[in-house]
N, C-alpha and C positions, 0 to 999 in steps of 0.2 A: 417381563412387567420387572420385576428386580433389577436386573440391568436399569431400566428406567428408571427406578427409584434409584439409585446408586447414584447415576449423571445428578438427578434433581440435588439430592444432600450432597453430593461434592460442587455444587454451585451453589445450591441456596440452602449454607449451613441450617439446620431447624434453631439453634440457637441464637439467628444474629434474627434480628425485627427488620424483616426489608416487606414490599410493600409488591408485592412475591408477586402476581398477575403481571405487572410491569417489568420483574425483573427478570422471568418466562419469558414472558415476551420478545425482551429484550436478547435474551441468549438465543432463539432460535431466529430473530432476523439476524444475527453475527453469523450464527450457523451455516443459517441460509445463504449471507453473501460469501460465504467462502465454500461451498458446494453447489450453487446452484450453476454454475457452469459444467460441473463433473455427473451432475444428474442430470442435465438438459441433454450434457455426449451419452447417457448411456440408453437414455429412453431414446435417442438419435441414431443409437446403434441398434439395439435391439426391439423396437416397440416400433417408431414409427416418425419419421425425417422431422428435423427441427430445423426451424429457416430464420432468419432474420428476427424477423416480427415474434417469433414466439423468445427469443431473449431476449428482447425489447419490453414486452407483455411481462417477464419473469422479475426484469429487473424492475419495473415500474409496482412491482406489487410487494416488494420490498422495501422500494419510497415510498409509498402506501403506509406500509406498515410502521413505518419509522415516523410519519407523520402521528397518526395514531397515539403512540406511545407519548410523543412532543405534546400534544393537542393536549395531555391532561392537565401541563403546568406549564402557557408556554412562556418562554424566557423574551425579553423585550430585545436584546443584546443579535437576539437569530433574528426576530424576525427584522430589526433594522438592519444588519447587513444581508440578509436574503432580497432583501426590497432593492436594498442598492444595488447586489449583481444583477439584477432581473431586470431594473431599470436602465442598468450599462446597456447589457446582452439587448433590450432591446431597440435600445438608441442605434448598437449595430446593425442590427437587422433590419434598421428604415436606413440606415447610410448606406449599405449594402444591398438593398434591395428584395433579400434574402434571410429568411428566420436560419439558422442553427441550432438543433436539437440538441448537440453531442454538447456544448458549449453551455446551454443551461444543466444537463448530464453531469459537467465534471465540477460544475462549481457544486452542484446541490451534492454531491457526496462528502463533501466537506466538514458542509455548516451540517447537516442531517445526523452526522453520526458522529461530528464534536459533540449536539446537542444532546444526543442521546447516553454518551459519556461524562458529560455535565451535570446530567440530569438524573441518571440512574447508577451510573458507574461510583467504581468506587477504589480504590487501589488492589486490594483482599481481594473485592468480585473479578478486577482486572486479569489477576497472577491465576485464578483458578478455570476462567475460561480462555486462556491463553496455556498454559498448561494440554489444556483438555484439545482444543486447537493444534497445535504443537506432535501431540500422539495422534492426532490422529492423521496429520500431514506424512509422519512418519511411518505407518502403519501401511496405508497405501504407497508410500515413496518404495517399503521396502518389498512389498507385492509387487510391486511394476517390476523391482530389480532382480528378484528372485524368480516371481512367476509370468514373464514378461507375456509368453502366449496367453496366460488366464486374464491378466488386464486388458490385452489386445480386442479380447472376446468382448467384456465392459467396454470398452472407450477404441472406437473406430478414428481417432483426434482428426486425422487428416479429411474423411469425408465429412466430416463435422461442420470444418472451417470453410470446407470448401462449397458445402452445401447454402453457408453463408453469403457467400461471394467476397469470402476475404481471401481464398486460394484459387487455382486453374487447376483444373481433372489433370492434367499431364506434369505439374510439375513437382509432384515429389521424384528427388532423385535417388530414394534409395531407398531398391527393389522391393516389392510387399510390403513394406512397412506401412502401417498407419497411423504411425506418433506424427506428431509436428512436423513440419521441417526444420525448425530450430532442434527435433527430439535426437539430433544424431551429426556429429558434428561432421563435415563433408571431407573426403580424403583428401590428404594436403594440409591439415589443420590440427585433426584431431582434439581430442583430450587437453585439456589442461592439469587438470588434477588426477591422480591415479591414470591414467588409460591403460599401464599394464590389466588392473581389476576391472574396469571399467569397459573397454575399450572404447568407442566411439557414440555410443548410449548417455545419452542425459535425461534423469529421470523429472518428470514433469507432475507427480502423484496427483492428488486433487483439481492440482492447478492446471494442468494441460500441458502447460507450459511450462519450460523450466527456467525461463526467466520470470517466472511469478515466481516461483517454488525459493530462489536466490532472493526477492527480492524479500521475501516474506522472512526467510534465513537471515537476514541486515535487521527487519523490526522488530524480533526476535531478541540479534541480541546486542538491540539500542534498551529497549527496554530492561532486559539482565543487567548490561553496563550502568544500567542509572538505577542500580537498586544501591543504596548502606552497605554499608560493609559487612554490619548487622544478620546480613539478607545473602550470605556467601553462597549458599546451598542454593537458592534459588537462582541466582548470578549461576552456578555454576551449570545447573539443568538447561535457563535458556541462550547459552553459551555452547555446551556440548550437543545442543539439539539443532541449533545455528550449522555449526562445523559442520556434522555431519549433512544438511540441509544443504549448504554449499556445495562439500565431495557429490553428491549425489546431481543435481543442478549442473555442475562444471562452472557454475556463478565465476567467473573473473570478475565480474562487479560484483559480485556478493565477497569474496574473498580481500581485494582493495578493501575497498570499503569495511568492513568488521575487523582487517587490521589498524586500520587508522582509526576508529574507536574505541581498538584499546588502548592502542599508545595515548588517545586523548583523555581515556577514563586514568592512565594510570602517571599523565602530567600537573603539574599543576592547576593547569588551565579545568578542571576538573573538581577544584573547591570556589569559583565565580560562574559569576552567570553568566557573560561571554556576551554581554549586547552586542559587542561588534560584528557578531556573526551573522546579523541582520543584514549584513552587507555582502555574506557568504553568494550569493546567486551572482550577483552582479561579479564579484570577481571569476566565478565558474566561468562568468560570459566572456569575462577579460582574454581568459585564458583562453577561449577557443577561440578568440578573435588573432590572438599573437600566433597561435599555432597554426590558424588560416591563411593569416600572413608572412608567417615565415618558413616556417615546417616545407620542405622540398622533397619529400617521400613522397605525398602522392596517395591515394587512397588504397584501403588494404582493409582485409577483416582482420583485423587487428587494433587492440587499444589506440595508439597513438595511431591509426590509417582512420579508425569514426571521428575517433575528437576533430581531425584534418576538415571532415570533409563538412561537418558540425560549424567548425570553423567559419570555411569559406561560403558555408550558404547565410550563415549573419551576417557576415561582410558583405554581401548582395541584399538585403533588405532593407528597404526603401522606409521613409516616412509611412507612409500607408499600410504598410505591413506590421512598423513596432506599433499602430494603434488600431489592429484590428481589422483595417478596411480591405486589404489586398491579399491576396495568400490563404485566406482561410482555407477553400477549398483545394489546397495542393497537398496532396500525400508525401510526410517529409521523412517516411520510414523510421528511421533511427535517433531523430535530430530532434531532440528534446526542446532546447530552448526557441528554434525557429516555429516548431506544432504551438507551443503554448502563446508564445506572441503574439503571431496572423491569428491566432483563434480566439485568445482571449482579448487581447491587447494589453500595452504596459500601462495604464489607468488603472485598470480593472485588476493586475498581478498585483500592484503597487497597494491597490484597495484591501488585498484579498488577505497580503504578506503581511502589511504592518499589524494588521488586529492581533496577529497569532504573535508577535512578540511583544506583546501589551498585556498578555493574559498573564493572571497573578497567579503563578503556578503555589499548589501544596507546601513544595518545599525544597530540598537542594536537588530530590529526586527524580522530580519535575523539570528543575529548571536542566539540568543534565538530559534529560529526556528529550528537550528540545531544542536542544543543543545539537545532539544528537540524528534527532530528525532532519534537522535543518540542513544538518550535512548531507541523510539521506538523501533528500529532494533534489541541493543542488549537484551533485554528482550524476543522481538517477537520468537527467533532462541533457546530461552530457552525453552517455549512452543508448537512451529509449526516446522513444515518442511519443508513447502513448502509455504505459505501463505502471507511470505515476497514478493515473486513472482507475487504472483497473480496481472496478468494487470489488473481488476478489484478496484485495491486499489493501485497498484505500479505505476500505469501510473501518477495520479493525485498525489499522494505523491512527482514522485519528478518531475510533474511540477511543482508543489508549490516550490521546492527548487530552479530550475530555474527560478521562477519570484523574489525569495528573491537574488537573487546576482545581485550586481553594474553593471549595467549599462552604467557606465562613461566613461570606456574604450573603448565601440563598437564599431563598424563601419559599423554597418547592412546596406545592400542596403533598408533594409523598409521604409516607410516614419516614423516620430516619431509616436508611436501607446503610452498608459497609463504609459508604464514603461519609455519611454523619454521624454515625455511631460515635459519642466518646469512647478516645482511646487511652485514656487515663495517661499517656504521657506526656512531660513537658512540654516547653517551646524548644528546648535547648534538646531535649532528646529528639521529634518532629528533622531537626533541623541537623541532627549530627552527619558529620561525613562518610 
C-alpha cells in the first residue's frame, strides 16, 4: 500500500488541485495501453491460452474507458473529426462491400488518446507519467537482458503470437527460443549496436517486440528534445533513457531518427514552427518512389533494401488502391505507406493530417514536439507496416500531443488540473527557447 501511495503522489501531487478520479483513471488507461500485451502474454504463458479475441476484448475495454473519461466533457472538434472519419470509412465499406474493423480501430486511437491529453493532461502530468513509464520499461528491459531464462518463463512470446495466428508454429528459426521472431538477429546479419556485448539478442521489455521498444525510445527522445533549455535535466533523462532502449532493442530506425532529431534540435530550425514540414510524408513517399525506380541493388534485409521494396510497391499502386478501394486486404509487411494508403485511403489521410498541423500549441515546446513527431511518423512509415498504430506506443504518443496543445480556450467542466493552473510565468517566459 505504501508503494501504491508513492506512485499516486508521484503522478498526482497533493499540492496540485486536480480532478482526481479523472486523472487517476487516465493514468491507469495509459498504463494499461503500455502493459496489456505483456499481461496477456504472461497469462497465456502461465494460466490460460489467449487468442485474438482476448486481445481485441482488452483493447475494447481500454477504448471504452477512454470514452468514459471523455464523456464528462465532450469536445465538439473530437466529435466532428470522429464523425467525418467514421462516415468516410463506412463509405469505403459500402464501396468495398466489406467492413474493415482495423481501419476504424487505427483511426480511433489518435482521436481518443489525443482527447485524453487535451482534456486531462498537461506538461507536468505528462512528464511524471512518461518518467514512470520509462523506468518501468527499463526495469523489464534489464530483467530480460540479465535474467533471460526468468523472463522467458514469464513471457513465451513466440507461442503467444502463434496462438493469435500471426506466426506459423514451425517458423521460429532460433532453436529453443521463446522470443519473437525479431527478438534475435539472424546469422549473417547480427546486431548493429554493441554485438560483442549483447550477441544476437534484441531486447523487447514489456512491448514483446524490439521494434516497439525502439519506437518508444524515439517518442521519449522527441519529448525530451522538445523541452526548453531551462529543463535540461529532464531533457537529459529522456535522452539517456532513449539511448539505453535503442541499444537494448538494436533499433536501427531509432538510432537514425534520434540522431536526426538531435541535429534538428541544435539547428536554427528549432526556433521556428516549421509549417513546411506538413509536406514531409509526401516528400518521404517521393523518396521511396525514386529509390524504387532507380536503385538497382534489389531487396535485402538492410535499410536501403527495405526502402527499395516499399518504393517498388508504391510505384505499382493504382488509383483504386490510393483511394482505399483496392488492396486493403493485402499484407504489406514492413511497407507502411502502401499499407496506410490502401487501408484508409488518401482522402482520409489528408483529412486527419491537416488538423494535426492546425492545432494551436501551448508554446514552442509544443511546436517542436509536433515537428519531431512529424519526422517520426514520416520515417516509420518507410520501414514499418503497422507499428505506427500499435496501441502500446501510439496511445502514449497521441496523449502527449494532446498535452502539448494550448488549453487557453478550453471550457472543460473539469477542475483546473496541471495543464490549466496558472503558472505565474509571463508569456515571454513560456515561449522562451
